[in-house]
N, C-alpha and C positions, 0 to 999 in steps of 0.2 A: 212341444211342451217344455216349458222352463222347469227343470227338476227341483225338488225341494233340496237336495243336497249333491254335491259332488266333491271328491278329494282333489287336493292340489299336490301332486306329486313332481319334484323337479329332477333334473338330470343326475343329481348327486345320489339320489335314491337308487337310480339305475347302476351307477359306479359302485356303490357299496354292495348292492345285491350281487353283482357280478364278481365282487372280490370274494365274497362269501362262497360263491359256487366255486370259484377257482381254488379256494383254500381246502374244499371238500367238507368243511364244517356247516353243514346245511340243517342239521338237527337242533338239539337243545344245547349244544355247546359251542364255543367260538368266541371270538374277540368283541362282537358286536353285543352280544348278551351283556357281557359286564360292562361295557361302555354305555350302552343304553341305560342300565340300571344306575350307573354312576351319574350319568348326565341329568336324567329326570329326578333323581333323589336331590342333588345339587340344587337344581331349577326350583324345587318345592322347598328348598332351606332345610332338609334333613339329611341324616347319614346313610340309611339304607333304601335301596330299591329292591323289590322281588318281582321280576316278570313273570307273568302267568299267561293262560293262553286266550283269556277274555276278560272283560269286565265283570262278567256275572262270579266267575270263578276268583277274581281279585276279592269281592265281597265275601264270599264263602270262606276262602282261605283266612281272611282277616278275622272273621268271627270264630273260625275254629281254633285259630291261633290263641284266642283269649283264654281256652279251655274252661269254658263257663259250665256250671252244673245244668243237668237237664231241667228244663221248666224256669229257667232264668228269662226275665224280660228285658227286652230292648225295645226302647221308644224311638219311633220313625214317623215321618208324615205319610197320610195317606195319599197324597198326590206324589207319587213315583212310579218308577217301574217295578215289575213283581219280582225282580232279581233280589231287591232289598228284602222283602219278605221271604223269599225262596232262601237266601243266606242264612237267616235266623232260623227257620223251620228246619232246614238241613243239619243245624248243629244241635237240635233237640231244644231249642229256646222257643219264647212266644214273643211275636211282635206285637206292639202295643202302639195305637195309633194317635196322632194330633191332626187337627186341621192346619191349614197353610194360610199366610198373610195374602189379602186380596192384591195387594199390588207388587210385592217381590215374588209371590207364588213360593215362597220357601216357608219351612215349617214355624208355626206359630209358638215363638218361644214362650208366650204368656200361658199356654197350656201344657209345657213340658212338666213344669215342677208339679202340677196337680196330678199328673200320671205316675209320678215317681211312688214305688211301693217298697216294702221289704225285700221283693224279689228282683228289683230292677239292677241290672249290672252294667247296662251300656246304653248310650244314645247315639242313633244314626242320623245325622243331618245329612240332607241332600241339597246340594248347590245348584238350584233350579235353573235350567236353560242359560247358565252362565253367570247368574247372580249369585254372590255367597250368602250363605245364611248368617243371620246376626249371632256371631260366635261369642261374643264377651259374656252375655249371660248364661250362655251354655257351657262354657269353660268354667264359670264360676260354680254353676249348679254341679257339674262333673266333680269338681274338686271338693265340694262341700259333702257330697254323698259318695265319694270314692268310686265313681263310674268311669269306665272306658269311653272314649269318643272314636266312633268308626265313621270318618267322613266319606261320603258318597261324592267325588269330585269329578265323575265322569263326564260331566257337561261343563266343567268349569276349568279347563286347563288355562293356566295364568291368570285366572281370576284373583283378586287381592281384597283382604279384608284389613283395612289399617296397616298397609305395608307389608303384610304377610300374605303368603300364596296359599290359595286353596289345596287342601290335601296335606300341608304341612302344620295345620293347626291343632289337630286332635292326636289320639293315641295312634291312630292308623290312618292313612288316606289311600282310598281305592280309586283307580282310574280306569277306564275303558279307552282302548285305541281302534275301536271300530271305524269303519269307512268313512261315516259321517262326522267323527270327532275332529276337533280343532289339530291335535296330532294323531296321526293313524298309521297302523301296521296292518290294515286290513281287518284282521281279527287280532285281539291281544290285550292284555290287561297289565296292571302294576299296582302293588301295595307299596306305600313308602312309609317308612317309620323312623324315630329316633332311638326305638328300643332294640337294643342288641339282641335280647333274648327272643323277643317276638319275630325279629327277622330272621334269626336261625331257626326258629320252629316253623316259620312259613317256608323256608327253603326245604325243609324235610318234608313238609306236608305235600309240597308241588311234586316231589320226586319220590313217591312211593315209601317215604320214610326208610330209605337206604340207610344202614348203619355205617359208620365212618370205619369201625374197626372190622366188620365183615359185611361187605355189600349184601350179598343175597340171604343174609339172616335177618328176619323182620321180627321186632318185638312190639310193634303196632302197626296200623295200617295207615297208609296214606294215599296219594293219587297221581295220576300222571296229568298235572296241570301246566306242563312246561310250555315256554314260548320258544320258537325256533330261531336260530341264528340270523335265517333269511329275513323273519319279520322283523328282529331287532335291527338289521342294517338298515331297512325302511326307517324305523323310529330314529336311529341315530340322525339320519338325514333330516327328518322331519323336526326334531329338536332344534337342529340349526337354523330352520326356517321359522321357528315359532314367532318371533317378533314381527315377522312380516304378516303371518297368519292373523295374529291378533290385532295389527292395524287395519287388515281388509275386514274383519269382522266389526271392528268398531266404526269404521267408514261405512259400511252397509248399514249399520244400525242408524247412523246419522242420517243417510239418505231416505231411509224409510220414515224416520221421525219427521223430516222435512215435508215428505209427500203425504204422509198419512195422518199428521196430527190435528187435523181440523175435522176428522171422520169420527162417527160415533162408534169409536173403538178405544179399549185400554190397551195402551202400549207399554213396553218394558221399562222399568226405571231403574236408576242408579242412585243408591242412597250415599249420602255424604261418608266418606271414608272407604268406599267400595269402589272396586274397578270390576265392572260388568264386561264380561267378553262375549256376551251376546251370541252363545253357541247357536242357537236357533231363534230367529226373530218371531216371538209370539205375539199373537193379538187376541184380545177377548171383545167379543160384540157386547155393546151395550144393550140394556134390556129394552131400550126403545126399538131395537132391531126386531122385526116381526118373525124371524127365522133363526135356527139354531146354526152350530158349527157345521153339522153335516150337510146342511143344505148350502151353507157357505161355501164349503170346499167343494160340492157338486157344480155350483155356478162358477166358481174360478176354474175348475178343471175345463169346463166347456169353454172356457175363453183361453186355454192353453197354459193354466197355472197350475203346477202340482203343490199340495200342501200335505200337512200331517196333523192328525188331531192331538190335543193335549192328553196326558194320562188319564185312564179311568182309575178312580181311587181305589185303593186296596179294600176298602170296606164295602165295595160294590162287586168284588170278584167272585163268581159262583165256586170256584175251585176252591177258595178259602172259606166259603160259608160251608162246603161239603166238610170242612175240617173243625167245623164250630166256631170259627173266628169271625169276630166283627159282625155277627147276627144282630140285627137291629140298631147297629151303631150309624150314626148320621154326621157328616162333617160337610156342612152347607157351602163353605168357600170352595172346598175341592169339587162339590158335585157341580156348583155354578161354572167352574172354570172347565170342567170335563165336558160340559154341554155346550158351553158358548167359547171356547178357546181352541185356537189352532196356530200353527206356526207356517210362515211364508218361505218361499225358496230363500236359503240362507248359506249355499254352499260358497266355498272359498274362492272358486272361479266366477262367482256371479258378476256380472258386469253392470256398470251404471245404467245402461240401455235396458238391460233385462229388468232392473229394479223399476224403471220408469214403466215399463210394460206392465209388471206386476201392480203398480200403484193405479195405474189407469184401469185394470180389471178390477180391483178392489173398489175404486170409486164407483165403476159403473154399476157393480153388484148392489152397492150401498145408497145408490141414488134413487 
């Protein structure tokens, strides 16, 4: 079975982890934490990085740090992972949805302005599968209405929008370093920002809101959201490898494009001025194909090819309906992508021979 994703860990990661073990700093202090935060913030073009235990928590800490009043609205795409809605709900706020674009699979900027109300306080763009959101109109809207922008850049490490890197474009940028991400620490996350006060607030929130003047006196509640020095050691090594990782992803995408371009599939795009990093190589079945993505995945798996489905839209999640959210809302592009889209094996160690095997299996299934 060709796996859908595998990490690529070099010898330097083992060296750094051994150094962390030998130092005795294996928990949430140590040189690799501060080094990883510094390196990743610099890479994203901002001043501060705040490492946390996973990408979901990165979103939660970012939203909490904004200090929004209960009932504040945050606009986001329906096509995303539930972590985005969870972060908003956990902060006592209300997620408001828009549909996505049929080609980039990112949130539809044309719909965002219509969803802004007097209660809107932030927008959460999600850079989908490695392609950045069209940020220029979003930044203009945010400035005009005084809104924060919380970027979900979990799938877009190194992606660029007109020369600026994803995660460094908004008020706050959130990353996941899960095992299938371009940069991994196994589990882990980070929020990056240029805002000194927000960075300080997030550092407090991730560390139980310990006071500087008296450690075990608490005047507000925080959380234990810390990353370990062992994870950060891996992260430092991964940042040192990122250009190699991005070259691998883009070469993988070019090979898939060459082998699948004549089939009844919609393939990933790369708009002018954008650098798509092809975190996962998604494909969407044309309407002429007489089966859906579930059947497509089953047939590929029988040929030794593992896949994953696209996200199911937030407006179709029963757990959110139970909270009275999104009942009777429809987002047709999201619905079509959820039913007809999946992504193919896209791991960093994937070889050209394996891509050839995947392409043959796809061609057999669609013939």
